[in-house]
C-alpha positions, 0 to 999 in steps of 0.5 A: 475506521480511522482517517489517520495512519496508525504507523509511520509509513516512512519507518515501514518503507525503510524497514523494506530495505536490506539490512535495516534490522527490521523484518518484513513478512509478505503474506502469500496472497500479496506476494502472488499478486505482486508477481502476477500483476506487477511482475515483482517477486518478494525481494523486488517488491520490498526493494520497490517500496524501499526505493519509493517506486510508487508514482504516488501513495495516499493513506485512506484507512486504518482499521483494527486487525480482526484476529490480533487484538490491539493491532491495526492495519493501515491501508494505502492506494498507490499509483505506478505505471498508470495502475492504481493499487492497494497496499495494506500492512501492519506491525506486531512487535518489531515485525512488519507484515504486508497483508495485501498488494494488488490492483485497486478495486475501488479506483478507476483509471488515470483518466477517470481520476482526472474527470472526477477532479474536474467534476469536483472543481465544477469544471465538468457536469 
């Protein structure tokens, strides 16, 4: 577990744009979840990432890929349209892969996040 990203998010984001000379693969499960939960096909998903469509995005972990030695997977949580989501991606040679893109299972609603912040500031008990 690492508290610093292995990859430069901005390079990944730019690679999601058309004609950027980098290839971005979207794994089948990530594509299905993007379509089902966010109504975005693969092209719309890549465009959304490229055009900074997230309300916010926060890195939280980088871990070794289980099957590819020397490759790490960067994990982020994001907010969009009141939904907290999760995206995980990695890079092999010059090719990026989006391994996961789905609703977060570890976070709560926007209201829950605000309550947590107030508790941390000791405004609420």
